[in-house]
C-alpha positions as a printed NumPy array, in Angstrom:
array([[-16.757,  54.042, 140.813],
       [-17.791,  57.073, 142.82 ],
       [-17.967,  57.637, 146.544],
       [-21.776,  57.571, 146.292],
       [-21.589,  54.104, 144.749],
       [-19.573,  52.955, 147.766],
       [-22.12 ,  54.542, 150.112],
       [-24.994,  52.783, 148.313],
       [-23.206,  49.429, 148.643],
       [-22.471,  50.042, 152.328],
       [-26.107,  50.939, 153.01 ],
       [-27.291,  47.794, 151.238],
       [-24.965,  45.676, 153.375],
       [-26.256,  46.974, 156.708],
       [-27.918,  44.339, 158.948],
       [-31.524,  43.662, 158.044],
       [-34.275,  41.864, 159.992],
       [-36.249,  40.695, 156.939],
       [-33.842,  38.494, 155.024],
       [-36.452,  37.327, 152.501],
       [-35.758,  40.304, 150.258],
       [-32.569,  42.11 , 149.453],
       [-32.354,  45.79 , 150.209],
       [-32.674,  48.322, 147.389],
       [-30.785,  51.583, 147.873],
       [-31.535,  54.733, 145.897],
       [-29.712,  58.024, 146.094],
       [-31.408,  60.951, 144.402],
       [-29.372,  64.072, 143.784],
       [-31.412,  66.801, 142.131],
       [-30.451,  67.089, 138.446],
       [-27.758,  64.417, 138.706],
       [-28.535,  60.753, 137.933],
       [-30.31 ,  58.593, 140.493],
       [-27.956,  55.933, 141.84 ],
       [-29.607,  52.559, 142.45 ],
       [-28.04 ,  49.546, 144.145],
       [-30.119,  46.41 , 143.67 ],
       [-29.251,  42.711, 143.513],
       [-25.555,  43.428, 143.951],
       [-25.378,  45.89 , 141.043],
       [-25.095,  49.663, 140.766],
       [-26.911,  51.491, 138.018],
       [-27.396,  55.181, 137.311],
       [-30.582,  56.585, 135.822],
       [-30.476,  60.076, 134.289],
       [-33.212,  62.471, 135.286],
       [-35.615,  63.554, 132.585],
       [-34.466,  66.715, 130.808],
       [-36.336,  69.898, 131.62 ],
       [-35.636,  73.558, 130.919],
       [-35.159,  75.845, 133.889],
       [-38.154,  77.888, 132.707],
       [-40.416,  74.856, 133.235],
       [-39.324,  74.279, 136.828],
       [-41.872,  75.904, 139.142],
       [-41.187,  74.329, 142.559],
       [-38.774,  71.566, 143.531],
       [-40.466,  70.945, 146.897],
       [-42.004,  67.513, 146.746],
       [-39.722,  66.196, 143.998],
       [-38.288,  63.506, 146.28 ],
       [-41.719,  62.579, 147.599],
       [-42.987,  62.385, 144.027],
       [-40.091,  60.109, 143.099],
       [-40.747,  57.798, 146.036],
       [-44.483,  57.722, 145.323],
       [-43.939,  56.882, 141.667],
       [-41.377,  54.228, 142.546],
       [-43.552,  52.578, 145.198],
       [-46.666,  52.619, 143.004],
       [-44.832,  50.393, 140.516],
       [-42.969,  48.391, 143.176],
       [-46.28 ,  47.461, 144.838],
       [-47.335,  45.978, 141.491],
       [-44.148,  43.832, 141.405],
       [-42.712,  45.708, 138.441],
       [-38.973,  45.401, 137.73 ],
       [-36.801,  47.868, 139.658],
       [-35.867,  49.682, 136.453],
       [-39.546,  50.331, 135.655],
       [-40.103,  51.523, 139.232],
       [-37.214,  53.99 , 139.007],
       [-38.411,  55.311, 135.646],
       [-41.916,  55.777, 137.057],
       [-40.405,  57.651, 140.002],
       [-38.441,  59.89 , 137.663],
       [-41.574,  60.66 , 135.663],
       [-43.52 ,  61.524, 138.829],
       [-40.76 ,  63.836, 140.082],
       [-40.554,  65.458, 136.637],
       [-44.288,  66.167, 136.768],
       [-44.246,  67.484, 140.35 ],
       [-41.525,  70.09 , 139.772],
       [-43.611,  71.712, 137.046],
       [-46.391,  72.775, 139.442],
       [-46.545,  74.77 , 142.659],
       [-46.514,  72.564, 145.742],
       [-46.905,  68.813, 145.757],
       [-49.983,  68.63 , 143.541],
       [-50.75 ,  66.728, 140.399],
       [-51.656,  68.696, 137.281],
       [-55.156,  68.168, 135.933],
       [-55.628,  65.522, 133.255],
       [-57.527,  67.844, 130.888]])
């Protein structure tokens, strides 16, 4: 158990107005695994491997992760699928300049 795991648990236990859903806590940390606290459990998800030569710009990586996560979460996908989608979006974003999507050609 790491200190970040304890922080994730503490954040999840903070008072919440909407009690219909449990809080999901995610801690992203650059190239280190994403820590997710959901339904009383902690899980770590490794980031997708990438060579330093392929990293163009890390600005927008967190926004890309959140966008990918929420796109799946809005479709009621399991949390694990949402996190993986977020990781894929962040992986894509850091390979281009700025927060833009590469063309689909």
